[in-house]
N, C-alpha and C positions, 0 to 999 in steps of 0.2 A: 352671471350669464343665464340667459333663458334655457329652459330645459329642451333638449333636443327631441323633436317628435319621433316616434318609432316607426320603423319601415316594415319590420318582420311580421307584426301582429296583423295589420291589414292585408299584407300579402298572403299570410296563411289562411286568414278568414275568407279571403276571395277564392283561393284555390279550393279550400274545403266546400264552400258554398257551391262553386261551380260543378265540382264532382258529385257532392251529395244530392243536390237537387236535380242535376242532370240525371243521376242514376233513378231517382224517384220518378222523373218524367218519363224515362224509357220503361220502367218496371210497371208503371200505373197504365193499364189497358183498359180503356172505357168500353163497356158493352152497353150500347144505348137501349137494347131490349130489356135490359134489367131494370128493376124499379128504382135503383140507385145509380143508374148509368149516368144520368145528367150530373149528379153530385161528383161521381168520379171523374167526369170529363172537366168539370170546373176545377177539381183539385189538380188534375194533369196539366191544364193551362197555367194554373198558378205556379205550380212547381217550375214550369218553363220560364215564365216571367222572373221568378226568384233567381233561377239559375243564370239569368242574363243580368238582372239589375244589381244584385248583391256584389258580384265580382266587378261590375262597373264602377259602383261607389267605392269599393276598396281601392280599385285602381286610381281613382282621383285622390284618396288619401295617401297612397303611396308616392304619386307624382308630387303632390303638395309637400310631403315630408322631405323628399329629396331636394325640392327647390329651397325650402327653409334651411336645410342643412348646408346647402351651398352658400346661402347668404350669410349664416352664421359663421362659416368658415372664413369668409372674406372679412366679417367684423372682428373675428378672433386675432386678426393681424394686427389690430389696434389702430392707432392713428395713422394717416397717410404718410408715406415716405416722402423723400425729397425729389425735386426734379422730374424726370420722366417716370419714375415709379408712382410718384403722386398723381401725375397727369393721367397715367393709365387707370389708376383706381377711379378718378373722377370720371373719366371718359366711360368706364365700364358701368358705373352706377347710373350716370345720366341716360346712356344708351338703353338701360333696361327699366327706365321709368322710375327710378329710385333717386333720393337725394344724397349726395356725399355726406360723410360725417362733418358735423358742424365744429367750428373753431372759434376761439375767443379772438375778438378783433384787436384786443390790447388797447393801445392809446387812441386807436382811430375811432372817432365818433360815429356810430351807426344808429339807425332806427330800431326801436325795440321790437318791431314786428319782422324784421328781416333776418334771415338765416346766413351767417357767414361760413363759406366753405374752404376758402383759401386765403392764407395770410403769410407774410414773410417780408424780408428786405429786397428791395429792387433798386435799380438806377432808372432815373425818368429823364426822358428828353423829349422835346417838342420839335416838329418840323417848322422851319422858318416860313414855309408857303402854306396857304390855306388848303389848296387842292393840287399838289404836285403830281406828276405822272407816277404810275405805279412802278415803272422800271427804275427811274432815277431815285425814288424814295427807298425802294428795297436795296438797290445797289449801294447807296451811302450807308444805310443801316448795317448791311453785311460787311462793309469795308472796316467796321470797328475791330480794334485789336486792343489788347490789354495796355498798350502804350500810345495809342492814337485814339483820339475822340472821333465821333461819328462823322465828322466833316462839317464843311460850311452850311450843308443843306439842314443839319440838325443843330439844336442847342446844345450846350455842354450837358453832359450827364450830371443829375443832381441825386445824391443818396436820399432814398425815400423808404416809407413802408406802405404796403398794399394790403387790402382786404377786400376779396371778392365775394359778393353775396348772391342771393337768388334775384337780385333786381339791378345791380350795378357794380362797378369797380371803383373803389376809393383809394386814392393815392395821397398819403400824407407827406407834403414837402416840408422843409424847414420853415417856410413862410406862408404856406397856403395848403388847403385841402381841395384836391381835383377830384371831382365827381364825373364819372363816365357811365351814364345809364346804357344799359344794353340796346335800348331802342335808339341810341344815338350812333351805334357803331354800323358802319356800312361795309367794311372790309376787314378781314382778319388774316395777316400773314405771320407765320411761325417759322422760325429757325431755331436750332439747338440753343437753348439758353436765352432766347428773346422773342419778343412778339411786337408786331407792328399793328396798331389800330388806326384805320382811317375813320374819321368822324364826320357826322352829317354837318354839325354847326361850328366846328373849330378845327384847327390843324391837326394832323395826325400826331399820334404819340407813340414813343419806343419805351417798352419796359424790358429791362434786362435783368436776369437773376434766376434762381432756382426755381421760382414759381412760375416762370414765363409759360411753360407749356400747359400748365393747369389753367392759367389765365386765358390762353388760346382756346381751350376747351370750353370754358365758361363763356367766353365771348361768342363763340359760335352758337352754343346751346341758347344763349339769352337773346342774340340778335336775329337768328334764323330759325331756330327751333330744334326740337330733338331728333327729327328725321335728318337733319343736315349733318349730325355727328357721324353718320355712316358713309358720307359721300363728300364732305368738305375737304378741299385739297390741302388745307392747313393742318389737318389731323392725319394725313396719310401715313406718316411714319409712326404715329402712335398706334394706328389701326393694324399695320402690317407687323408690329412687334409686340402688340399687347397679348 
């Protein structure tokens, strides 16, 4: 683990510098009629500048150290958890301009230049219509139970593996590899344990499993942008409980 930056040293240095140089600035009284009056005035102004500049620099290092400690505390947790816990970690990192911890894609073929953030088993289904209405699409998906498939609007669920990277979502089915570039996602709808993605060039897909919430976060981030993580309705539950 990287060494934790100290907070006490820059804090003490800043306080001492402020008090010391401040006292010197007050104590040094320039007499312009004196032969060395100009020199004393310059020294007085220099101590004033140091009394303000040194504490400001020290304050910067204190804030920086606290920020690094906060990041290291999150890293110390180790690999992301499952389900909602994992999604909150991913959401926090992306919302702060950071990238989540990378994971191995396993047997899913990926590009050597892309970073994989979320992996896991899922169930995969496709909608039978190319552009169904949002209400009917979501109602059929939410009607899914452990004993009933998602209905006639959706194909039967197929066990699969998923790997979501910084560029796309890859779903490895028994007989094919489905690639979903973030640029192809036009809508993201999330419910506990499942996410529905409407696609630009193909029918919507349904992904069910512990990684669903994390996939929703990455889908919003990749398709709409970082700013959308703070306002997208699909992530409202994660934001309110994170």
